[in-house]
C-alpha positions as CSV (number, residue, x, y, z in Angstrom):
1,M,-17.9,4.1,-17.5
2,G,-18.2,6.0,-14.1
3,V,-20.8,4.9,-11.6
4,G,-21.5,6.7,-8.3
5,I,-23.0,4.4,-5.5
6,G,-25.3,6.4,-3.4
7,H,-24.1,9.7,-4.9
8,P,-23.5,11.3,-8.3
9,V,-20.4,10.6,-10.0
10,D,-17.5,12.9,-8.9
11,P,-16.0,14.8,-12.0
12,N,-12.5,14.7,-10.4
13,D,-12.7,10.8,-10.0
14,T,-13.9,10.6,-13.7
15,A,-11.0,12.7,-14.8
16,E,-8.3,10.6,-12.8
17,F,-9.9,7.4,-14.2
18,A,-9.4,8.9,-17.7
19,A,-5.8,9.6,-16.8
20,L,-5.5,5.9,-15.7
21,A,-6.8,4.9,-19.1
22,A,-4.6,7.2,-21.1
23,S,-1.5,5.9,-18.7
24,A,-2.4,2.4,-20.0
25,G,-2.1,3.5,-23.7
26,T,-5.8,3.6,-24.5
27,L,-8.0,6.3,-26.4
28,V,-10.9,7.1,-24.5
29,V,-13.7,7.6,-27.4
30,G,-16.8,7.8,-25.3
31,T,-18.0,8.0,-21.4
32,V,-21.1,6.9,-19.9
33,L,-22.1,8.1,-16.4
34,G,-24.6,6.9,-13.8
35,S,-25.5,6.4,-10.2
36,R,-27.4,3.8,-8.2
37,A,-28.4,3.3,-4.6
38,R,-26.6,0.0,-4.7
39,P,-24.8,-2.4,-7.3
40,D,-26.9,-4.6,-9.6
41,P,-25.9,-8.2,-9.0
42,K,-26.0,-9.0,-12.7
43,Y,-24.2,-6.0,-14.3
44,F,-23.3,-3.8,-11.5
45,V,-25.4,-1.1,-13.3
46,G,-29.1,-1.5,-14.2
47,S,-30.1,-3.3,-17.4
48,G,-31.1,0.0,-19.0
49,K,-27.5,1.5,-18.4
50,A,-25.7,-1.6,-19.5
51,E,-27.8,-1.3,-22.9
52,E,-26.5,2.4,-23.0
53,I,-23.0,1.2,-22.5
54,R,-23.6,-1.5,-25.3
55,L,-24.9,1.1,-27.9
56,C,-21.9,3.5,-26.9
57,A,-19.3,1.0,-27.5
58,V,-21.0,-0.1,-30.8
59,A,-21.2,3.6,-32.0
60,H,-17.7,4.3,-31.2
61,E,-16.4,1.0,-32.4
62,A,-14.7,0.5,-29.0
63,D,-12.3,-2.4,-28.3
64,V,-12.6,-2.5,-24.6
65,V,-15.1,-1.3,-21.9
66,L,-13.3,0.3,-18.7
67,V,-15.4,0.4,-15.6
68,D,-14.4,2.8,-12.8
69,Q,-15.4,0.3,-9.9
70,T,-14.5,-3.2,-8.7
71,L,-16.6,-5.8,-10.6
72,S,-17.3,-9.4,-9.4
73,P,-16.4,-12.1,-11.9
74,S,-19.9,-12.7,-12.9
75,Q,-20.6,-8.9,-13.3
76,E,-17.7,-8.6,-15.6
77,R,-18.6,-11.8,-17.5
78,N,-22.2,-10.6,-18.1
79,L,-21.0,-7.3,-19.3
80,E,-18.7,-8.9,-21.8
81,K,-21.4,-11.2,-23.0
82,L,-23.8,-8.2,-23.4
83,T,-21.4,-5.7,-25.3
84,G,-19.4,-8.2,-27.0
85,R,-16.3,-6.4,-25.9
86,R,-13.6,-7.1,-23.4
87,V,-14.4,-5.4,-20.1
88,L,-11.8,-4.3,-17.7
89,D,-12.7,-2.9,-14.1
90,R,-10.6,-0.5,-12.1
91,N,-8.3,-3.0,-10.6
92,G,-7.7,-4.7,-13.8
93,L,-6.7,-1.5,-15.4
94,I,-4.2,-0.5,-12.6
95,L,-2.7,-4.0,-12.9
96,D,-2.2,-3.6,-16.5
97,I,-0.4,-0.3,-16.0
98,F,1.7,-1.9,-13.4
99,A,2.5,-4.6,-15.9
100,Q,3.7,-2.1,-18.6
101,R,5.8,-0.1,-16.2
102,A,7.8,-2.8,-14.2
103,R,11.2,-3.0,-15.0
104,S,13.4,-4.7,-12.4
105,F,13.2,-8.4,-11.7
106,E,11.5,-8.0,-8.5
107,G,8.8,-5.6,-9.8
108,K,7.9,-7.9,-12.6
109,L,7.6,-10.9,-10.1
110,Q,5.3,-8.5,-7.9
111,V,3.1,-7.6,-10.8
112,E,2.8,-11.1,-12.0
113,L,1.8,-12.1,-8.5
114,A,-0.9,-9.4,-8.2
115,Q,-2.1,-10.4,-11.7
116,L,-2.4,-13.9,-10.8
117,S,-4.1,-13.4,-7.6
118,H,-6.6,-11.2,-9.4
119,L,-7.1,-13.7,-12.2
120,S,-7.5,-16.6,-9.9
121,T,-11.1,-15.1,-9.0
122,R,-11.9,-14.7,-12.7
123,L,-11.7,-18.4,-13.7
124,V,-15.3,-19.3,-14.7
125,R,-15.5,-22.2,-17.1
126,G,-14.0,-25.4,-17.4
127,W,-13.7,-27.9,-20.4
128,T,-16.3,-30.4,-19.1
129,H,-16.4,-32.3,-22.3
130,L,-12.8,-33.5,-21.5
131,E,-12.6,-36.5,-19.3
132,R,-9.9,-38.3,-17.5
133,Q,-10.2,-42.0,-16.6
134,K,-9.6,-42.4,-13.0
135,G,-9.3,-46.2,-13.3
136,G,-11.0,-49.0,-11.5
137,I,-14.3,-50.6,-12.3
138,G,-17.3,-48.2,-11.7
139,L,-15.0,-45.3,-11.2
140,R,-14.6,-44.1,-14.7
141,G,-16.2,-40.7,-15.3
142,P,-15.3,-36.9,-15.2
143,G,-11.9,-36.3,-14.2
144,E,-10.1,-32.9,-13.6
145,T,-11.8,-30.1,-15.6
146,Q,-9.7,-27.5,-17.2
147,L,-10.9,-25.1,-14.7
148,E,-9.5,-27.1,-12.0
149,T,-6.3,-27.5,-13.8
150,D,-6.0,-23.8,-14.4
151,R,-6.6,-23.1,-10.6
152,R,-4.1,-25.7,-9.7
153,L,-1.5,-24.4,-12.0
154,I,-2.1,-20.8,-11.0
155,A,-1.9,-21.8,-7.2
156,K,1.5,-23.4,-7.9
157,R,2.8,-20.5,-9.8
158,I,1.7,-18.0,-7.1
159,R,3.5,-20.3,-4.4
160,T,6.7,-20.0,-6.7
161,L,6.3,-16.3,-6.9
162,K,5.8,-15.8,-3.2
163,S,8.9,-17.9,-2.5
164,R,11.0,-15.8,-4.9
165,L,9.8,-12.6,-3.4
166,E,10.4,-13.8,0.1
167,K,14.0,-14.5,-1.0
168,L,14.3,-10.9,-2.4
169,A,12.6,-9.5,0.8
170,R,15.4,-11.3,2.9
171,Q,18.1,-9.8,0.7
172,R,16.5,-6.3,1.3
173,D,16.4,-6.9,4.9
174,T,20.2,-7.8,4.7
175,S,20.9,-4.4,2.9
176,R,18.8,-2.6,5.4
177,H,20.5,-4.3,8.4
178,V,23.9,-3.2,6.9
179,R,22.5,0.5,6.6
180,R,21.5,0.2,10.2
181,E,24.9,-0.9,11.6
182,V,26.2,2.6,10.5
183,P,23.3,4.8,11.9
184,V,22.4,6.6,8.7
185,P,18.8,8.3,8.8
186,T,16.4,6.8,6.1
187,V,13.9,8.9,4.4
188,A,11.2,7.7,2.1
189,L,9.4,9.7,-0.5
190,V,5.6,8.8,-0.4
191,G,2.7,10.6,-2.1
192,Y,0.0,10.2,-4.7
193,T,0.8,9.2,-8.1
194,N,2.1,12.0,-10.5
195,A,2.9,14.4,-7.4
196,G,6.4,14.8,-8.6
197,K,8.2,12.4,-6.2
198,S,10.8,11.3,-8.7
199,T,11.4,14.9,-10.0
200,L,12.1,15.9,-6.4
201,F,14.1,12.7,-5.8
202,N,16.4,13.7,-8.9
203,A,16.7,17.2,-7.6
204,L,17.7,16.3,-4.2
205,T,20.1,13.3,-5.2
206,D,21.4,14.4,-8.6
207,S,20.0,11.2,-10.1
208,S,18.4,10.4,-13.4
209,T,15.3,8.4,-12.3
210,Y,12.6,8.2,-15.1
211,V,10.2,11.1,-15.0
212,A,7.1,11.4,-17.1
213,D,3.8,13.4,-16.7
214,Q,1.6,10.2,-16.3
215,L,0.2,7.9,-13.4
216,F,2.6,5.4,-12.0
217,A,5.6,6.5,-14.4
218,T,7.9,4.6,-12.1
219,L,7.3,1.4,-9.9
220,D,10.7,0.1,-8.8
221,P,12.1,1.5,-5.7
222,T,15.3,3.7,-6.0
223,V,17.8,4.4,-3.0
224,R,20.5,6.8,-3.1
225,R,22.7,8.6,-0.5
226,V,22.6,12.5,-0.1
227,K,24.6,14.8,2.0
228,L,22.9,17.3,4.3
229,S,24.7,20.2,5.9
230,G,25.2,19.7,9.5
231,V,23.8,16.0,9.4
232,G,25.9,14.2,7.0
233,E,24.6,11.3,4.8
234,V,20.9,10.4,4.6
235,V,19.5,7.5,2.7
236,L,16.8,8.7,0.5
237,A,14.2,6.1,-0.9
238,D,11.9,6.8,-3.7
239,T,8.8,4.5,-3.7
240,V,5.8,3.7,-5.8
241,G,3.1,6.3,-6.0
242,F,-0.4,5.7,-4.3
243,V,-3.8,6.2,-5.9
244,R,-7.4,6.3,-4.7
245,A,-8.7,2.6,-4.0
246,L,-5.3,1.1,-4.6
247,P,-6.1,-2.7,-5.4
248,H,-5.3,-4.9,-2.4
249,E,-3.6,-7.4,-4.6
250,L,-1.0,-4.6,-5.4
251,V,-0.7,-3.6,-1.8
252,A,0.1,-7.2,-0.8
253,A,2.4,-7.8,-3.8
254,F,4.5,-4.6,-3.2
255,R,4.6,-5.0,0.7
256,S,8.4,-5.8,0.5
257,T,8.9,-2.7,-1.7
258,L,6.7,-0.4,0.5
259,Q,9.0,-1.9,3.3
260,E,11.3,1.0,2.7
261,A,8.6,3.4,3.8
262,R,7.7,1.2,6.8
263,D,11.4,1.2,8.0
264,A,12.1,4.9,7.5
265,D,12.8,7.4,10.2
266,L,11.1,10.1,8.3
267,L,8.4,10.2,5.4
268,L,8.9,12.9,2.9
269,H,5.2,13.3,1.9
270,V,5.1,14.8,-1.5
271,V,1.8,16.6,-2.5
272,D,0.8,18.2,-5.7
273,A,0.0,21.9,-4.7
274,S,-2.2,22.4,-7.9
275,D,-4.4,19.6,-7.1
276,P,-7.8,20.7,-6.0
277,L,-8.2,17.6,-4.0
278,R,-4.9,17.9,-2.3
279,D,-6.3,17.4,1.3
280,E,-8.2,14.2,0.1
281,R,-5.1,12.9,-1.5
282,I,-3.2,13.5,1.7
283,E,-5.6,11.2,3.5
284,Q,-5.8,8.7,0.8
285,V,-1.8,8.3,0.9
286,R,-2.2,8.0,4.7
287,E,-4.8,5.1,4.6
288,V,-2.4,3.1,2.4
289,L,0.6,3.9,4.8
290,R,-1.8,2.8,7.9
291,G,-2.3,-0.5,5.8
292,I,1.3,-1.4,5.5
293,G,2.1,-0.2,9.2
294,A,3.8,3.0,8.4
295,G,0.9,5.2,9.7
296,G,2.8,6.6,12.8
297,I,6.0,7.5,11.1
298,R,6.8,11.3,11.3
299,E,6.2,13.3,8.1
300,L,7.8,16.3,6.4
301,V,5.0,17.4,4.0
302,V,6.3,18.9,0.7
303,F,3.8,20.9,-1.4
304,N,5.4,20.4,-4.7
305,K,4.6,22.2,-8.2
306,I,4.3,25.6,-6.6
307,D,5.2,27.2,-9.9
308,L,1.8,26.1,-11.4
309,V,-0.2,28.1,-8.6
310,G,2.0,31.1,-8.4
311,E,3.1,30.4,-4.8
312,E,6.5,31.5,-3.2
313,P,8.5,28.9,-1.5
314,R,8.3,28.7,2.4
315,V,9.0,26.6,5.5
316,V,6.8,26.3,8.3
317,Q,7.9,24.3,11.4
318,G,5.0,22.4,12.8
319,A,1.6,21.9,11.0
320,D,-1.5,20.0,11.5
321,G,-2.4,16.5,10.1
322,L,-3.3,17.8,6.7
323,G,-0.1,19.8,6.2
324,R,-1.5,23.1,7.0
325,P,0.5,25.5,9.4
326,E,-0.6,25.2,12.9
327,L,-0.9,28.8,13.9
328,G,0.3,29.8,17.4
329,R,2.2,26.7,17.9
330,P,5.4,27.0,15.8
331,G,7.7,24.1,15.8
332,M,5.2,21.8,17.4
333,D,4.3,18.5,16.3
334,R,0.5,17.6,16.7
335,P,-0.6,14.0,15.4
336,G,-4.3,14.8,15.9
337,L,-6.8,11.9,15.7
338,G,-5.0,9.1,14.1
339,R,-2.6,11.5,12.2
340,P,1.0,11.2,12.1
341,A,3.3,14.0,13.6
342,I,4.3,16.7,11.1
343,A,7.7,17.8,11.3
344,A,7.3,20.7,9.0
345,L,5.6,22.0,5.9
346,V,7.6,23.0,3.0
347,S,6.6,24.7,-0.4
348,V,8.8,23.9,-3.3
349,S,9.1,23.5,-7.1
350,A,11.2,20.4,-8.1
351,A,11.0,21.3,-11.6
352,T,12.4,24.9,-11.3
353,G,14.4,24.4,-8.2
354,S,12.6,27.0,-6.3
355,G,12.5,26.2,-2.4
356,L,15.0,23.4,-2.5
357,P,17.7,24.9,-0.2
358,G,14.8,25.6,2.4
359,L,13.8,21.8,2.2
360,R,17.2,20.5,2.6
361,E,17.5,22.6,5.9
362,A,14.1,21.4,7.0
363,L,15.0,18.0,6.2
364,A,18.2,18.2,8.1
365,H,16.3,19.4,11.1
366,A,13.6,16.9,10.8
367,V,16.0,13.9,10.5
368,R,18.1,15.1,13.5
369,P,15.4,17.0,15.7
370,N,17.6,16.7,18.8
371,Q,21.1,17.3,17.3
372,V,23.4,19.3,19.4
373,R,27.0,20.4,19.1
374,R,29.4,19.3,21.6
375,T,33.2,18.9,22.4
376,L,34.5,15.5,23.2
377,H,37.8,14.7,24.6
378,L,39.2,11.4,23.2
379,E,41.9,9.4,24.7
380,L,44.3,7.3,22.5
381,R,42.3,4.1,23.6
382,A,39.3,5.6,22.0
383,A,40.8,5.8,18.4
384,A,38.1,3.4,17.1
385,I,35.3,5.9,18.3
386,R,37.2,8.7,16.5
387,S,37.2,6.7,13.3
388,G,33.5,6.0,13.5
389,L,32.6,9.6,14.2
390,Y,34.6,10.6,11.1
391,K,32.8,7.8,9.0
392,R,29.5,9.4,10.0
393,N,30.5,12.7,9.1
394,A,29.8,14.1,12.6
395,V,33.2,15.7,13.1
396,R,33.1,19.4,12.6
397,T,36.6,20.4,13.8
398,E,39.6,18.4,15.6
399,R,42.4,19.7,17.8
400,Q,45.3,17.3,18.9
401,C,46.6,17.4,22.3
402,E,50.1,17.2,23.5
403,D,49.8,13.6,24.7
404,G,48.3,12.6,21.5
405,S,44.7,12.5,22.4
406,W,41.9,14.6,20.6
407,D,39.5,17.3,21.3
408,L,36.6,16.9,18.6
409,D,33.8,19.3,17.8
410,V,31.0,17.0,16.9
411,E,27.2,17.3,16.0
412,L,25.3,14.3,17.1
413,D,21.8,13.5,18.4
414,L,21.6,14.2,22.3
415,S,21.1,10.5,22.9
416,E,24.2,9.6,20.9
417,V,26.3,11.9,22.8
418,D,25.1,10.4,26.2
419,K,25.9,7.0,24.7
420,L,29.4,8.0,23.8
421,L,30.1,9.5,27.2
422,G,29.5,6.1,28.7
423,S,32.4,4.8,26.6
424,K,36.0,4.5,28.1
425,G,38.2,7.1,27.0
426,V,35.5,9.7,26.0
427,N,34.8,12.7,28.2
428,L,33.0,16.1,27.6
429,V,34.8,19.3,27.4
430,D,33.3,22.3,29.0
431,N,33.6,26.1,27.9
432,G,36.5,26.4,30.1
433,G,38.6,23.7,28.1
434,Q,38.3,21.1,31.0
435,T,37.1,17.6,30.6
436,R,34.7,16.0,33.1
437,E,37.3,14.1,34.7
438,Q,39.5,17.2,35.2
439,R,36.6,19.0,36.9
440,V,36.0,16.1,39.3
441,A,39.8,16.1,40.3
């Protein structure tokens, strides 16, 4: 059932909800559409439309009624009583899909926490015929009802789940801290669900992450290292896909997983180029990113699936907030009104591999926008610094001097070069082959 509040039902929203239902494993046998100025407190829809839903469910022998809105517990209960079928709103349907897709231990805990948080507002009846004697003269009477027992047990389980997830979050923080000790740029793939993030992730990292043409095919985050020419290793993190009106229970439960996006140096924002609502999808993704504190991170916008629309691969340095080329200002970032800075726009097809070389070059430039090539002279006492530069894959060529010292051609961020020049035994070599100390002398 699709209901527009204050406007007619958008056919694209109806199609997306049908795709969500198919992802949950249901077969859509009938659709009822309607619009209202405001929700009805009893059924969300009017009594006439509710009766139409009941007749449609009976005619098609439906087992469940799906509603593309967020229902209150009483509205859900009233519709169930009227139709004689189980009623599931949009939040409940997405939670059910997440429960089917979760594979890792952390993912299952996160989904269970979201489900219990959702269920805690749906407890509506207690077994009041059961009594527990409290003891004492004049104090006998109704004790804890089943509703109160259920609430207490759910609250206890929620506390346990939060404690376990906090422990796992600390472990993730430890892993991130280890990665930060060796300054390797982190890039997080974000985007609307089914935009092709996992396919692109596999193409860039030669991995085998699960891929399927369905919404929320993968939930568990995957982190891999990939080597980029002129930059070295980059950490690439694949995150859960976003969707319109993502339930707040899921955003809260998956906060530790989405932390990969929040701590990233760059966001690889994957957009389905064949989606007619791609501009809206971009803004919906950014709304979720702002909700987790990642709204200000620079983005590299990737229009994927260009093979479906007959476009050619391209790379545009500098774009506006919706990922469109910013004409007249090549290479410039413009955050706009509440929008992140756009490093570049790249059009690719992850399925065919078209445009991937250009994406790698744009990605290398985006993660190291201030990278320069310099020749450093390292004395013997700076051997540890030389080892660190090799570990970071920053050395391009090396020449050993007669006294055992080294001249290294390195590619680093300009700020990192300045930092190294402040270390003992490290000097900059000019074009004449002299170090800074030799020129001063």
